[in-house]
C-alpha positions in Angstrom: -12.1 5.8 -80.6 -13.6 3.9 -83.5 -17.2 2.9 -83.8 -16.2 -0.8 -83.8 -15.1 -0.5 -80.1 -18.4 0.9 -78.8 -20.4 -2.4 -79.0 -17.6 -4.3 -77.3 -17.5 -1.8 -74.4 -21.2 -2.0 -74.1 -21.1 -5.8 -73.7 -18.2 -5.5 -71.3 -20.1 -3.0 -69.2 -23.1 -5.2 -69.0 -20.9 -8.2 -68.0 -19.2 -6.1 -65.2 -22.6 -4.9 -63.9 -23.9 -8.4 -63.9 -20.9 -9.7 -61.9 -21.4 -6.9 -59.3 -25.1 -7.6 -58.9 -24.4 -11.3 -58.5 -21.9 -10.5 -55.8 -24.3 -8.5 -53.7 -27.4 -10.7 -54.3 -28.0 -13.2 -51.4 -27.0 -16.7 -52.3 -30.3 -18.2 -50.9 -33.3 -17.5 -53.0 -36.9 -18.5 -52.2 -38.2 -21.7 -53.7 -41.9 -22.5 -54.2 -43.4 -25.8 -53.0 -46.7 -27.4 -52.0 -46.5 -28.7 -48.5 -48.2 -32.1 -48.6 -49.0 -34.7 -46.0 -46.8 -37.8 -45.9 -48.9 -39.5 -48.5 -49.0 -36.5 -50.9 -52.9 -36.5 -50.9 -53.6 -33.2 -49.1 -51.8 -29.9 -49.2 -51.4 -27.0 -46.7 -54.0 -24.5 -47.8 -54.2 -20.9 -46.8 -57.6 -19.4 -46.2 -58.5 -16.1 -47.8 -61.1 -15.4 -45.1 -59.3 -16.2 -41.9 -55.9 -17.1 -40.4 -56.3 -20.9 -40.3 -54.3 -23.3 -42.5 -56.0 -26.6 -43.4 -55.0 -29.7 -45.3 -57.1 -30.0 -48.4 -57.1 -32.1 -51.6 -55.1 -30.6 -54.5 -56.8 -27.6 -56.2 -54.1 -26.2 -58.4 -54.7 -22.8 -56.8 -52.1 -20.4 -55.5 -53.3 -20.7 -51.9 -51.6 -24.1 -51.8 -48.3 -22.8 -52.9 -45.7 -21.7 -50.3 -42.5 -19.8 -50.8 -39.7 -21.2 -48.6 -37.0 -18.6 -47.8 -34.0 -19.8 -45.9 -33.0 -17.4 -43.1 -30.2 -17.6 -40.5 -32.5 -19.3 -38.0 -34.9 -21.4 -40.2 -37.2 -21.3 -43.1 -39.9 -18.6 -43.5 -42.9 -20.1 -45.3 -45.0 -17.5 -47.1 -48.2 -18.2 -49.0 -48.0 -16.9 -52.5 -51.7 -15.9 -52.7 -52.2 -14.3 -49.3 -48.6 -13.2 -48.5 -49.1 -14.6 -44.9 -46.3 -16.3 -43.0 -46.9 -19.7 -41.5 -46.6 -19.1 -37.7 -47.5 -20.1 -34.2 -49.2 -17.3 -32.1 -46.4 -15.9 -29.9 -48.7 -15.4 -26.9 -50.5 -18.8 -27.1 -50.7 -20.8 -23.9 -52.7 -23.8 -25.1 -51.3 -27.3 -25.3 -51.5 -27.5 -29.1 -51.6 -24.0 -30.5 -52.8 -23.5 -34.1 -50.4 -23.1 -37.0 -51.8 -20.0 -38.7 -50.9 -17.5 -41.4 -50.2 -14.0 -40.2 -48.5 -10.8 -41.6 -44.8 -11.5 -41.7 -43.0 -9.7 -38.9 -39.6 -11.6 -38.8 -40.2 -13.3 -35.4 -38.8 -16.7 -34.4 -42.5 -17.9 -34.2 -42.5 -17.6 -38.1 -39.4 -19.7 -38.5 -39.3 -23.4 -39.1 -36.4 -25.8 -39.1 -36.7 -28.7 -41.4 -35.8 -32.1 -39.9 -35.4 -35.1 -42.3 -37.8 -37.8 -41.0 -37.6 -40.3 -43.8 -36.0 -40.3 -47.2 -39.0 -38.4 -48.7 -40.4 -36.5 -45.7 -39.5 -33.7 -43.3 -40.8 -32.3 -40.1 -41.1 -28.6 -39.4 -39.9 -27.7 -35.9 -40.9 -24.1 -34.8 -38.0 -21.9 -33.7 -39.9 -19.7 -31.3 -41.9 -22.5 -29.6 -39.2 -24.9 -28.6 -40.0 -28.6 -28.9 -43.1 -28.0 -31.0 -43.5 -29.3 -34.5 -46.2 -28.6 -37.2 -48.6 -31.5 -37.3 -52.0 -32.4 -38.8 -54.9 -32.5 -36.4 -56.9 -35.7 -37.5 -59.9 -34.7 -35.3 -60.9 -31.6 -37.3 -62.4 -31.5 -40.8 -60.9 -30.1 -42.8 -57.8 -31.1 -40.9 -56.1 -28.1 -39.3 -52.4 -27.6 -38.6 -51.4 -27.5 -35.0 -48.1 -27.3 -33.1 -47.6 -30.6 -31.4 -44.8 -31.7 -29.1 -42.2 -32.9 -31.6 -42.3 -36.7 -32.3 -40.4 -37.5 -35.4 -41.9 -40.9 -35.6 -45.5 -39.5 -35.8 -46.7 -39.6 -39.3 -49.0 -36.6 -38.7 -45.8 -34.6 -38.4 -44.3 -35.8 -41.7 -44.6 -33.6 -44.7 -43.5 -33.8 -48.4 -42.3 -30.7 -50.3 -43.6 -31.0 -53.8 -43.2 -28.9 -56.9 -46.1 -26.4 -57.4 
């Protein structure tokens, strides 16, 4: 074999390996977003000291950036700073349970189905807690996220997904 054929075989090998890797890599990759209220003025913000998630003005910090990963039953929303999954407590019996961040465990309570509510907003319906959607509690300051009965006309349940 001549030396001229070795570089060509190297390029061909890299091409074949790349095709094989592309075939086994999942088609759905995580995307990063800021989860904003319907007006785009406040963003879902993960706390670094407790499990609560609140709506706060833009800070440009990583605790306001969420990785959305599509799964077979809904989106998993993971904070890029804390690594916590956006979830509803599985054992909650209250009328409006808090939407919190917790270590990701793969449960349906950590999965959210996006429902288009307007041309620019979506609602997040929890998979594990049927009929409950993520919403902003206007009575708390800073406003916390709670799981309300789904009402796709309620603006406190409308969110925008914005680039980080």
